[in-house]
N, CA, C, O and the ligand as a Tripos MOL2 file, in Angstrom:
@<TRIPOS>MOLECULE
protein
  257   255    65     0     0
PROTEIN
NO_CHARGES

@<TRIPOS>ATOM
      1 N           0.8480   -1.1860   -0.0150 N.3       1 MET1
      2 CA         -0.0200    0.0040   -0.0040 C.3       1 MET1
      3 C           0.8830    1.2700   -0.0110 C.2       1 MET1
      4 O           1.8690    1.3270    0.7240 O.2       1 MET1
      5 N           0.5650    2.2040   -0.7830 N.am      2 ALA2
      6 CA          1.3810    3.4360   -0.9610 C.3       2 ALA2
      7 C           1.1580    4.3070    0.3560 C.2       2 ALA2
      8 O           0.0550    4.3450    0.9020 O.2       2 ALA2
      9 N           2.1550    4.9360    0.7890 N.am      3 LYS3
     10 CA          2.1320    5.7190    1.9080 C.3       3 LYS3
     11 C           1.3420    7.0540    1.4580 C.2       3 LYS3
     12 O           1.4720    7.5300    0.3300 O.2       3 LYS3
     13 N           0.5640    7.5730    2.3850 N.am      4 GLU4
     14 CA         -0.1670    8.7570    2.0060 C.3       4 GLU4
     15 C           0.7750    9.9220    1.8740 C.2       4 GLU4
     16 O           1.7360   10.0420    2.6340 O.2       4 GLU4
     17 N           0.5150   10.7600    0.9370 N.am      5 LYS5
     18 CA          1.4080   11.9420    0.7320 C.3       5 LYS5
     19 C           1.0860   13.0360    1.8420 C.2       5 LYS5
     20 O          -0.0550   13.2940    2.2250 O.2       5 LYS5
     21 N           2.1890   13.6110    2.2820 N.am      6 THR6
     22 CA          1.8740   14.6980    3.3110 C.3       6 THR6
     23 C           2.3150   16.0410    2.6880 C.2       6 THR6
     24 O           2.9230   16.1300    1.6210 O.2       6 THR6
     25 N           1.9680   17.0030    3.4130 N.am      7 CYS7
     26 CA          2.1910   18.4200    2.9470 C.3       7 CYS7
     27 C           3.7010   18.7120    2.8420 C.2       7 CYS7
     28 O           4.4640   18.2260    3.6770 O.2       7 CYS7
     29 N           4.1320   19.4520    1.8890 N.am      8 ASP8
     30 CA          5.5530   19.6810    1.6520 C.3       8 ASP8
     31 C           6.0660   21.0100    2.3270 C.2       8 ASP8
     32 O           7.1910   21.4440    2.0790 O.2       8 ASP8
     33 N           5.2470   21.6010    3.1370 N.am      9 VAL9
     34 CA          5.6730   22.7790    3.8140 C.3       9 VAL9
     35 C           6.5210   22.3210    4.9990 C.2       9 VAL9
     36 O           6.1180   21.3830    5.6870 O.2       9 VAL9
     37 N           7.5940   22.8910    5.2510 N.am     10 ILE10
     38 CA          8.4680   22.4820    6.4030 C.3      10 ILE10
     39 C           7.6350   22.7950    7.7340 C.2      10 ILE10
     40 O           7.0350   23.8450    7.9640 O.2      10 ILE10
     41 N           7.7190   21.6910    8.5500 N.am     11 GLY11
     42 CA          7.0150   21.7630    9.7860 C.3      11 GLY11
     43 C           5.6050   21.3320    9.7680 C.2      11 GLY11
     44 O           4.9370   21.3620   10.8020 O.2      11 GLY11
     45 N           5.1200   20.9320    8.6380 N.am     12 CYS12
     46 CA          3.6920   20.5600    8.4950 C.3      12 CYS12
     47 C           3.5880   19.0650    8.0990 C.2      12 CYS12
     48 O           4.2540   18.6470    7.1520 O.2      12 CYS12
     49 N           2.8060   18.2910    8.7710 N.am     13 ASP13
     50 CA          2.7470   16.8910    8.4460 C.3      13 ASP13
     51 C           1.2420   16.4080    8.1370 C.2      13 ASP13
     52 O           0.9210   15.2250    8.2490 O.2      13 ASP13
     53 N           0.4280   17.3250    7.7760 N.am     14 GLU14
     54 CA         -0.9260   17.0950    7.4360 C.3      14 GLU14
     55 C          -1.0020   16.3150    6.0770 C.2      14 GLU14
     56 O          -0.1200   16.4370    5.2270 O.2      14 GLU14
     57 N          -1.9900   15.5870    5.9310 N.am     15 PRO15
     58 CA         -2.1410   14.8900    4.5530 C.3      15 PRO15
     59 C          -2.3790   15.8970    3.4500 C.2      15 PRO15
     60 O          -3.0980   16.8830    3.6190 O.2      15 PRO15
     61 N          -1.7470   15.6180    2.2960 N.am     16 SER16
     62 CA         -1.8580   16.5390    1.2320 C.3      16 SER16
     63 C          -3.1700   16.3750    0.4740 C.2      16 SER16
     64 O          -3.6360   15.2570    0.2530 O.2      16 SER16
     65 N          -3.7700   17.5240    0.0710 N.am     17 VAL17
     66 CA         -5.0280   17.4880   -0.6640 C.3      17 VAL17
     67 C          -4.8180   17.9730   -2.1370 C.2      17 VAL17
     68 O          -5.6150   17.6330   -3.0110 O.2      17 VAL17
     69 N          -3.7980   18.7260   -2.3910 N.am     18 LYS18
     70 CA         -3.5500   19.3170   -3.6770 C.3      18 LYS18
     71 C          -2.0950   19.3620   -4.0140 C.2      18 LYS18
     72 O          -1.2320   19.4770   -3.1430 O.2      18 LYS18
     73 N          -1.8230   19.2650   -5.3440 N.am     19 THR19
     74 CA         -0.4930   19.4990   -5.8220 C.3      19 THR19
     75 C          -0.4140   20.7830   -6.6370 C.2      19 THR19
     76 O          -1.2510   21.0350   -7.5040 O.2      19 THR19
     77 N           0.6180   21.6050   -6.3440 N.am     20 VAL20
     78 CA          0.8240   22.8390   -7.0580 C.3      20 VAL20
     79 C           2.1770   22.9950   -7.6190 C.2      20 VAL20
     80 O           3.0610   22.1880   -7.3320 O.2      20 VAL20
     81 N           2.3810   23.9850   -8.3980 N.am     21 SER21
     82 CA          3.6580   24.2580   -8.9480 C.3      21 SER21
     83 C           4.6800   24.8560   -7.9250 C.2      21 SER21
     84 O           4.4240   25.8620   -7.2620 O.2      21 SER21
     85 N           5.8410   24.1740   -7.8470 N.am     22 ARG22
     86 CA          6.7850   24.6620   -6.8290 C.3      22 ARG22
     87 C           7.1780   26.0900   -7.0360 C.2      22 ARG22
     88 O           7.3780   26.8570   -6.0950 O.2      22 ARG22
     89 N           7.2810   26.4170   -8.2690 N.am     23 LYS23
     90 CA          7.6970   27.8700   -8.5240 C.3      23 LYS23
     91 C           6.7800   28.8490   -7.7490 C.2      23 LYS23
     92 O           7.2710   29.8100   -7.1550 O.2      23 LYS23
     93 N           5.5150   28.6180   -7.7550 N.am     24 LYS24
     94 CA          4.5530   29.5970   -7.0550 C.3      24 LYS24
     95 C           4.6390   29.2690   -5.5740 C.2      24 LYS24
     96 O           4.6980   30.2150   -4.7880 O.2      24 LYS24
     97 N           4.6520   28.0690   -5.1330 N.am     25 ALA25
     98 CA          4.5940   27.7030   -3.7630 C.3      25 ALA25
     99 C           5.8450   28.2210   -2.9980 C.2      25 ALA25
    100 O           5.7360   28.6200   -1.8390 O.2      25 ALA25
    101 N           6.9470   28.2110   -3.6090 N.am     26 GLU26
    102 CA          8.2030   28.5500   -2.9240 C.3      26 GLU26
    103 C           8.3260   30.0150   -2.6130 C.2      26 GLU26
    104 O           9.1800   30.4410   -1.8350 O.2      26 GLU26
    105 N           7.4640   30.7710   -3.2310 N.am     27 LYS27
    106 CA          7.3700   32.2920   -2.9410 C.3      27 LYS27
    107 C           6.6190   32.4620   -1.6720 C.2      27 LYS27
    108 O           6.7490   33.5140   -1.0480 O.2      27 LYS27
    109 N           5.8770   31.5560   -1.2560 N.am     28 ILE28
    110 CA          5.0200   31.6590   -0.1210 C.3      28 ILE28
    111 C           5.4710   30.8860    1.1260 C.2      28 ILE28
    112 O           5.3930   31.3570    2.2610 O.2      28 ILE28
    113 N           5.9430   29.6820    0.8390 N.am     29 PHE29
    114 CA          6.2840   28.7110    1.8860 C.3      29 PHE29
    115 C           7.6590   28.3210    1.8460 C.2      29 PHE29
    116 O           8.3020   28.4470    0.8050 O.2      29 PHE29
    117 N           8.2350   27.7910    3.0370 N.am     30 HIS30
    118 CA          9.4860   27.0640    2.9730 C.3      30 HIS30
    119 C           9.2040   25.6350    2.7410 C.2      30 HIS30
    120 O           8.4700   25.0100    3.5060 O.2      30 HIS30
    121 N           9.7700   25.0880    1.6960 N.am     31 LEU31
    122 CA          9.3310   23.6850    1.2750 C.3      31 LEU31
    123 C          10.4570   22.6220    1.5180 C.2      31 LEU31
    124 O          11.6580   22.8920    1.5010 O.2      31 LEU31
    125 N           9.9380   21.4140    1.7400 N.am     32 LYS32
    126 CA         10.8200   20.3180    1.8610 C.3      32 LYS32
    127 C          10.8210   19.5690    0.5100 C.2      32 LYS32
    128 O          10.0000   19.8380   -0.3670 O.2      32 LYS32
    129 N          11.7720   18.6210    0.3720 N.am     33 GLY33
    130 CA         11.8350   17.8480   -0.8390 C.3      33 GLY33
    131 C          12.2640   18.6430   -2.0160 C.2      33 GLY33
    132 O          12.6220   19.8150   -1.9030 O.2      33 GLY33
    133 N          12.2250   17.9510   -3.2420 N.am     34 LYS34
    134 CA         12.5390   18.6520   -4.4060 C.3      34 LYS34
    135 C          11.5880   18.1910   -5.5140 C.2      34 LYS34
    136 O          10.6850   17.3930   -5.2660 O.2      34 LYS34
    137 N          11.8040   18.7200   -6.8010 N.am     35 GLY35
    138 CA         10.9030   18.3410   -7.8820 C.3      35 GLY35
    139 C          10.1270   19.6190   -8.2610 C.2      35 GLY35
    140 O          10.2130   20.6710   -7.6270 O.2      35 GLY35
    141 N           9.3710   19.4340   -9.3410 N.am     36 THR36
    142 CA          8.6360   20.6890   -9.8760 C.3      36 THR36
    143 C           7.2930   20.7990   -9.1870 C.2      36 THR36
    144 O           6.6970   21.8710   -9.2860 O.2      36 THR36
    145 N           6.7330   19.7700   -8.4750 N.am     37 LYS37
    146 CA          5.4740   19.8760   -7.8480 C.3      37 LYS37
    147 C           5.6130   19.7490   -6.4110 C.2      37 LYS37
    148 O           6.4820   19.0360   -5.9110 O.2      37 LYS37
    149 N           4.7420   20.4520   -5.7010 N.am     38 VAL38
    150 CA          4.6340   20.2470   -4.2430 C.3      38 VAL38
    151 C           3.2400   19.9150   -3.7330 C.2      38 VAL38
    152 O           2.2320   20.3540   -4.2870 O.2      38 VAL38
    153 N           3.2120   19.1680   -2.7190 N.am     39 HIS39
    154 CA          1.8810   18.7800   -2.1010 C.3      39 HIS39
    155 C           1.5730   19.6350   -0.9830 C.2      39 HIS39
    156 O           2.4270   19.9230   -0.1450 O.2      39 HIS39
    157 N           0.2800   20.0890   -0.9350 N.am     40 LEU40
    158 CA         -0.1210   20.9550    0.0580 C.3      40 LEU40
    159 C          -1.2920   20.3830    0.7870 C.2      40 LEU40
    160 O          -2.1280   19.7230    0.1710 O.2      40 LEU40
    161 N          -1.3980   20.6170    2.1420 N.am     41 CYS41
    162 CA         -2.5790   20.1870    2.8900 C.3      41 CYS41
    163 C          -3.7930   21.2240    2.7530 C.2      41 CYS41
    164 O          -3.6710   22.2660    2.1090 O.2      41 CYS41
    165 N          -4.7540   20.9250    3.2880 N.am     42 LYS42
    166 CA         -5.9370   21.8780    3.1230 C.3      42 LYS42
    167 C          -5.7010   23.3170    3.4530 C.2      42 LYS42
    168 O          -6.0170   24.2590    2.7260 O.2      42 LYS42
    169 N          -5.0610   23.4050    4.7300 N.am     43 GLU43
    170 CA         -4.7920   24.7270    5.2450 C.3      43 GLU43
    171 C          -3.7280   25.5550    4.4210 C.2      43 GLU43
    172 O          -3.8220   26.7610    4.1910 O.2      43 GLU43
    173 N          -2.7970   24.8050    4.0510 N.am     44 HIS44
    174 CA         -1.6940   25.5130    3.2190 C.3      44 HIS44
    175 C          -2.2390   25.7910    1.8390 C.2      44 HIS44
    176 O          -1.9560   26.8270    1.2380 O.2      44 HIS44
    177 N          -2.9870   24.8980    1.3670 N.am     45 TYR45
    178 CA         -3.5840   25.2440   -0.0050 C.3      45 TYR45
    179 C          -4.5360   26.4050    0.0030 C.2      45 TYR45
    180 O          -4.6110   27.1720   -0.9560 O.2      45 TYR45
    181 N          -5.2620   26.5330    1.0880 N.am     46 LYS46
    182 CA         -6.0960   27.6920    1.3320 C.3      46 LYS46
    183 C          -5.3360   28.9870    1.2870 C.2      46 LYS46
    184 O          -5.7100   29.9690    0.6450 O.2      46 LYS46
    185 N          -4.2230   28.9210    2.0270 N.am     47 GLU47
    186 CA         -3.3380   30.0940    2.0920 C.3      47 GLU47
    187 C          -2.6970   30.3780    0.7100 C.2      47 GLU47
    188 O          -2.6030   31.5210    0.2620 O.2      47 GLU47
    189 N          -2.2710   29.2940    0.0750 N.am     48 PHE48
    190 CA         -1.6570   29.4200   -1.2970 C.3      48 PHE48
    191 C          -2.6450   30.1100   -2.2140 C.2      48 PHE48
    192 O          -2.2960   31.0360   -2.9460 O.2      48 PHE48
    193 N          -3.8840   29.6450   -2.1630 N.am     49 LYS49
    194 CA         -4.8940   30.2480   -3.0750 C.3      49 LYS49
    195 C          -5.0990   31.7350   -2.7840 C.2      49 LYS49
    196 O          -5.1800   32.5660   -3.6880 O.2      49 LYS49
    197 N          -5.1780   32.0270   -1.5210 N.am     50 LYS50
    198 CA         -5.4100   33.4150   -1.1220 C.3      50 LYS50
    199 C          -4.2430   34.3240   -1.6450 C.2      50 LYS50
    200 O          -4.4800   35.3890   -2.2140 O.2      50 LYS50
    201 N          -2.9900   33.8640   -1.4310 N.am     51 LYS51
    202 CA         -1.8500   34.6720   -1.8220 C.3      51 LYS51
    203 C          -1.6770   34.8150   -3.2640 C.2      51 LYS51
    204 O          -1.3600   35.9010   -3.7480 O.2      51 LYS51
    205 N          -1.8760   33.7340   -4.0000 N.am     52 THR52
    206 CA         -1.7310   33.7400   -5.4740 C.3      52 THR52
    207 C          -2.8600   34.5320   -6.0730 C.2      52 THR52
    208 O          -2.6850   35.1220   -7.1390 O.2      52 THR52
    209 N          -4.0070   34.5730   -5.4410 N.am     53 LYS53
    210 CA         -5.1080   35.3180   -5.9970 C.3      53 LYS53
    211 C          -4.7660   36.8030   -5.8840 C.2      53 LYS53
    212 O          -4.9790   37.5700   -6.8230 O.2      53 LYS53
    213 N          -4.2340   37.2000   -4.7240 N.am     54 LYS54
    214 CA         -3.8730   38.5490   -4.5330 C.3      54 LYS54
    215 C          -2.8610   39.0110   -5.5280 C.2      54 LYS54
    216 O          -2.9660   40.1150   -6.0610 O.2      54 LYS54
    217 N          -1.8800   38.1860   -5.7890 N.am     55 GLU55
    218 CA         -0.8470   38.4610   -6.7690 C.3      55 GLU55
    219 C          -1.4270   38.7550   -8.1620 C.2      55 GLU55
    220 O          -1.0790   39.6940   -8.8770 O.2      55 GLU55
    221 N          -2.4000   37.7840   -8.4670 N.am     56 ARG56
    222 CA         -2.9720   37.9780   -9.8580 C.3      56 ARG56
    223 C          -3.8040   39.3320   -9.9570 C.2      56 ARG56
    224 O          -3.8570   40.0090  -10.9830 O.2      56 ARG56
    225 N          -4.4180   39.6280   -8.8200 N.am     57 GLN57
    226 CA         -5.1710   40.9330   -8.9320 C.3      57 GLN57
    227 C          -4.3120   42.1480   -9.0710 C.2      57 GLN57
    228 O          -4.6500   43.1130   -9.7560 O.2      57 GLN57
    229 N          -3.1300   42.0720   -8.3660 N.am     58 MET58
    230 CA         -2.1690   43.1150   -8.4610 C.3      58 MET58
    231 C          -1.6360   43.3100   -9.8920 C.2      58 MET58
    232 O          -1.4790   44.4110  -10.4200 O.2      58 MET58
    233 N          -1.3710   42.0910  -10.4740 N.am     59 GLU59
    234 CA         -0.8490   42.1370  -11.8470 C.3      59 GLU59
    235 C          -1.9360   42.7850  -12.7920 C.2      59 GLU59
    236 O          -1.6090   43.5290  -13.7160 O.2      59 GLU59
    237 N          -3.1830   42.4760  -12.5210 N.am     60 ARG60
    238 CA         -4.2110   42.9640  -13.4070 C.3      60 ARG60
    239 C          -4.3020   44.5240  -13.2770 C.2      60 ARG60
    240 O          -4.5060   45.2110  -14.2780 O.2      60 ARG60
    241 N          -4.1580   45.0380  -12.1130 N.am     61 ILE61
    242 CA         -4.3040   46.5300  -11.9710 C.3      61 ILE61
    243 C          -3.0250   47.2950  -12.1440 C.2      61 ILE61
    244 O          -2.9790   48.5240  -12.0810 O.2      61 ILE61
    245 N          -1.8810   46.4440  -12.3870 N.am     62 GLY62
    246 CA         -0.6640   47.0640  -12.7750 C.3      62 GLY62
    247 C           0.2310   47.4030  -11.6200 C.2      62 GLY62
    248 O           1.0600   48.3010  -11.7610 O.2      62 GLY62
    249 N           0.1230   46.7300  -10.4530 N.am     63 TRP63
    250 CA          1.0410   47.0540   -9.3250 C.3      63 TRP63
    251 C           2.3640   46.2560   -9.4360 C.2      63 TRP63
    252 O           3.3800   46.5660   -8.8140 O.2      63 TRP63
    253 N           2.2670   45.2170  -10.2680 N.am     64 VAL64
    254 CA          3.4710   44.3430  -10.3280 C.3      64 VAL64
    255 C           4.0550   44.3800  -11.7020 C.2      64 VAL64
    256 O           5.0610   43.7210  -11.9630 O.2      64 VAL64
    257 ZN          0.5430   22.0260    5.3470 Zn       65 ZN65
@<TRIPOS>BOND
     1     1     2 1
     2     2     3 1
     3     3     4 2
     4     3     5 am
     5     5     6 1
     6     6     7 1
     7     7     8 2
     8     7     9 am
     9     9    10 1
    10    10    11 1
    11    11    12 2
    12    11    13 am
    13    13    14 1
    14    14    15 1
    15    15    16 2
    16    15    17 am
    17    17    18 1
    18    18    19 1
    19    19    20 2
    20    19    21 am
    21    21    22 1
    22    22    23 1
    23    23    24 2
    24    23    25 am
    25    25    26 1
    26    26    27 1
    27    27    28 2
    28    27    29 am
    29    29    30 1
    30    30    31 1
    31    31    32 2
    32    31    33 am
    33    33    34 1
    34    34    35 1
    35    35    36 2
    36    35    37 am
    37    37    38 1
    38    38    39 1
    39    39    40 2
    40    39    41 am
    41    41    42 1
    42    42    43 1
    43    43    44 2
    44    43    45 am
    45    45    46 1
    46    46    47 1
    47    47    48 2
    48    47    49 am
    49    49    50 1
    50    50    51 1
    51    51    52 2
    52    51    53 am
    53    53    54 1
    54    54    55 1
    55    55    56 2
    56    55    57 am
    57    57    58 1
    58    58    59 1
    59    59    60 2
    60    59    61 am
    61    61    62 1
    62    62    63 1
    63    63    64 2
    64    63    65 am
    65    65    66 1
    66    66    67 1
    67    67    68 2
    68    67    69 am
    69    69    70 1
    70    70    71 1
    71    71    72 2
    72    71    73 am
    73    73    74 1
    74    74    75 1
    75    75    76 2
    76    75    77 am
    77    77    78 1
    78    78    79 1
    79    79    80 2
    80    79    81 am
    81    81    82 1
    82    82    83 1
    83    83    84 2
    84    83    85 am
    85    85    86 1
    86    86    87 1
    87    87    88 2
    88    87    89 am
    89    89    90 1
    90    90    91 1
    91    91    92 2
    92    91    93 am
    93    93    94 1
    94    94    95 1
    95    95    96 2
    96    95    97 am
    97    97    98 1
    98    98    99 1
    99    99   100 2
   100    99   101 am
   101   101   102 1
   102   102   103 1
   103   103   104 2
   104   103   105 am
   105   105   106 1
   106   106   107 1
   107   107   108 2
   108   107   109 am
   109   109   110 1
   110   110   111 1
   111   111   112 2
   112   111   113 am
   113   113   114 1
   114   114   115 1
   115   115   116 2
   116   115   117 am
   117   117   118 1
   118   118   119 1
   119   119   120 2
   120   119   121 am
   121   121   122 1
   122   122   123 1
   123   123   124 2
   124   123   125 am
   125   125   126 1
   126   126   127 1
   127   127   128 2
   128   127   129 am
   129   129   130 1
   130   130   131 1
   131   131   132 2
   132   131   133 am
   133   133   134 1
   134   134   135 1
   135   135   136 2
   136   135   137 am
   137   137   138 1
   138   138   139 1
   139   139   140 2
   140   139   141 am
   141   141   142 1
   142   142   143 1
   143   143   144 2
   144   143   145 am
   145   145   146 1
   146   146   147 1
   147   147   148 2
   148   147   149 am
   149   149   150 1
   150   150   151 1
   151   151   152 2
   152   151   153 am
   153   153   154 1
   154   154   155 1
   155   155   156 2
   156   155   157 am
   157   157   158 1
   158   158   159 1
   159   159   160 2
   160   159   161 am
   161   161   162 1
   162   162   163 1
   163   163   164 2
   164   163   165 am
   165   165   166 1
   166   166   167 1
   167   167   168 2
   168   167   169 am
   169   169   170 1
   170   170   171 1
   171   171   172 2
   172   171   173 am
   173   173   174 1
   174   174   175 1
   175   175   176 2
   176   175   177 am
   177   177   178 1
   178   178   179 1
   179   179   180 2
   180   179   181 am
   181   181   182 1
   182   182   183 1
   183   183   184 2
   184   183   185 am
   185   185   186 1
   186   186   187 1
   187   187   188 2
   188   187   189 am
   189   189   190 1
   190   190   191 1
   191   191   192 2
   192   191   193 am
   193   193   194 1
   194   194   195 1
   195   195   196 2
   196   195   197 am
   197   197   198 1
   198   198   199 1
   199   199   200 2
   200   199   201 am
   201   201   202 1
   202   202   203 1
   203   203   204 2
   204   203   205 am
   205   205   206 1
   206   206   207 1
   207   207   208 2
   208   207   209 am
   209   209   210 1
   210   210   211 1
   211   211   212 2
   212   211   213 am
   213   213   214 1
   214   214   215 1
   215   215   216 2
   216   215   217 am
   217   217   218 1
   218   218   219 1
   219   219   220 2
   220   219   221 am
   221   221   222 1
   222   222   223 1
   223   223   224 2
   224   223   225 am
   225   225   226 1
   226   226   227 1
   227   227   228 2
   228   227   229 am
   229   229   230 1
   230   230   231 1
   231   231   232 2
   232   231   233 am
   233   233   234 1
   234   234   235 1
   235   235   236 2
   236   235   237 am
   237   237   238 1
   238   238   239 1
   239   239   240 2
   240   239   241 am
   241   241   242 1
   242   242   243 1
   243   243   244 2
   244   243   245 am
   245   245   246 1
   246   246   247 1
   247   247   248 2
   248   247   249 am
   249   249   250 1
   250   250   251 1
   251   251   252 2
   252   251   253 am
   253   253   254 1
   254   254   255 1
   255   255   256 2
@<TRIPOS>SUBSTRUCTURE
     1 MET1         2 RESIDUE 1 A MET
     2 ALA2         6 RESIDUE 1 A ALA
     3 LYS3        10 RESIDUE 1 A LYS
     4 GLU4        14 RESIDUE 1 A GLU
     5 LYS5        18 RESIDUE 1 A LYS
     6 THR6        22 RESIDUE 1 A THR
     7 CYS7        26 RESIDUE 1 A CYS
     8 ASP8        30 RESIDUE 1 A ASP
     9 VAL9        34 RESIDUE 1 A VAL
    10 ILE10       38 RESIDUE 1 A ILE
    11 GLY11       42 RESIDUE 1 A GLY
    12 CYS12       46 RESIDUE 1 A CYS
    13 ASP13       50 RESIDUE 1 A ASP
    14 GLU14       54 RESIDUE 1 A GLU
    15 PRO15       58 RESIDUE 1 A PRO
    16 SER16       62 RESIDUE 1 A SER
    17 VAL17       66 RESIDUE 1 A VAL
    18 LYS18       70 RESIDUE 1 A LYS
    19 THR19       74 RESIDUE 1 A THR
    20 VAL20       78 RESIDUE 1 A VAL
    21 SER21       82 RESIDUE 1 A SER
    22 ARG22       86 RESIDUE 1 A ARG
    23 LYS23       90 RESIDUE 1 A LYS
    24 LYS24       94 RESIDUE 1 A LYS
    25 ALA25       98 RESIDUE 1 A ALA
    26 GLU26      102 RESIDUE 1 A GLU
    27 LYS27      106 RESIDUE 1 A LYS
    28 ILE28      110 RESIDUE 1 A ILE
    29 PHE29      114 RESIDUE 1 A PHE
    30 HIS30      118 RESIDUE 1 A HIS
    31 LEU31      122 RESIDUE 1 A LEU
    32 LYS32      126 RESIDUE 1 A LYS
    33 GLY33      130 RESIDUE 1 A GLY
    34 LYS34      134 RESIDUE 1 A LYS
    35 GLY35      138 RESIDUE 1 A GLY
    36 THR36      142 RESIDUE 1 A THR
    37 LYS37      146 RESIDUE 1 A LYS
    38 VAL38      150 RESIDUE 1 A VAL
    39 HIS39      154 RESIDUE 1 A HIS
    40 LEU40      158 RESIDUE 1 A LEU
    41 CYS41      162 RESIDUE 1 A CYS
    42 LYS42      166 RESIDUE 1 A LYS
    43 GLU43      170 RESIDUE 1 A GLU
    44 HIS44      174 RESIDUE 1 A HIS
    45 TYR45      178 RESIDUE 1 A TYR
    46 LYS46      182 RESIDUE 1 A LYS
    47 GLU47      186 RESIDUE 1 A GLU
    48 PHE48      190 RESIDUE 1 A PHE
    49 LYS49      194 RESIDUE 1 A LYS
    50 LYS50      198 RESIDUE 1 A LYS
    51 LYS51      202 RESIDUE 1 A LYS
    52 THR52      206 RESIDUE 1 A THR
    53 LYS53      210 RESIDUE 1 A LYS
    54 LYS54      214 RESIDUE 1 A LYS
    55 GLU55      218 RESIDUE 1 A GLU
    56 ARG56      222 RESIDUE 1 A ARG
    57 GLN57      226 RESIDUE 1 A GLN
    58 MET58      230 RESIDUE 1 A MET
    59 GLU59      234 RESIDUE 1 A GLU
    60 ARG60      238 RESIDUE 1 A ARG
    61 ILE61      242 RESIDUE 1 A ILE
    62 GLY62      246 RESIDUE 1 A GLY
    63 TRP63      250 RESIDUE 1 A TRP
    64 VAL64      254 RESIDUE 1 A VAL
    65 ZN65       257 GROUP 0 **** ****
């Protein structure tokens, strides 16, 4: 049986619910492991979505 994937944020051992691009995630979190994809738990994914959304909004109105 495969071991359940856990969150790739350092210090977090929650089960992962989503996989996101490391490029984006590493701007927000300190990550463990390597590779181009990172696994995030529910809470960290929520935070990831919130932060990346803000970034996209700023791009749209020309702050970035
Ligand atoms: Zn986590």
